[in-house]
N, C-alpha and C positions, 0 to 999 in steps of 0.2 A: 755512152760506153767508152770507157778509158782502161788504161793499164794494160795494153797487150803485152802479154808475155809470150813471145812469138815462140820461144822454146817450147812450151808446153802445148801450143797448136801444132808445131813442128810434130810434136810425139805424138798426139792424140789423132791427127791426120795422116802420120806416116809419109810426110814429105819428104824429107832426106832419103829415103829409097827412089823418089822420083825427081832428085835432084832440085826440089823446090825450096822456098824457103817462107815461112808467113811472115806477109811485111805490113798489113794492112786488115782492119775487121771494119764491115759495113753492115748496118742495120737494115733489112728490108721488111717491108709491110704496107699497108695504106695509109693515106692522110686522114687528118681526122676531118669529119662533115663539115665543120665550121672553121676550116682551114682557110684564112684569107687567099690564098694564093692558089688554090684549087681548079682554079676557072682558067687560070693561065695556059698557054699551049706546052704541051708536053714534049722535052727535049729527050730523045732516048736512043740510045745505041742497039743493036740487035744482041740477044742474048749472045749469040758466037761469039762475040766481041769480048762481051766481058767475063765469061764462065769457062773455068776450066773445070771438066769434069773428075773428080780424084776417087 
């Protein structure tokens, strides 16, 4: 992904009304079955630390 146009995300998600700005976007999904790194231990934070539901 590239070209974050923060103002468009702000408008789409109505972030200014909540006093929040868009500063980053991240892709979520699953690894490819042949990903050579898939068997390494996972390091994950709890969802409560990562997400703010708007």
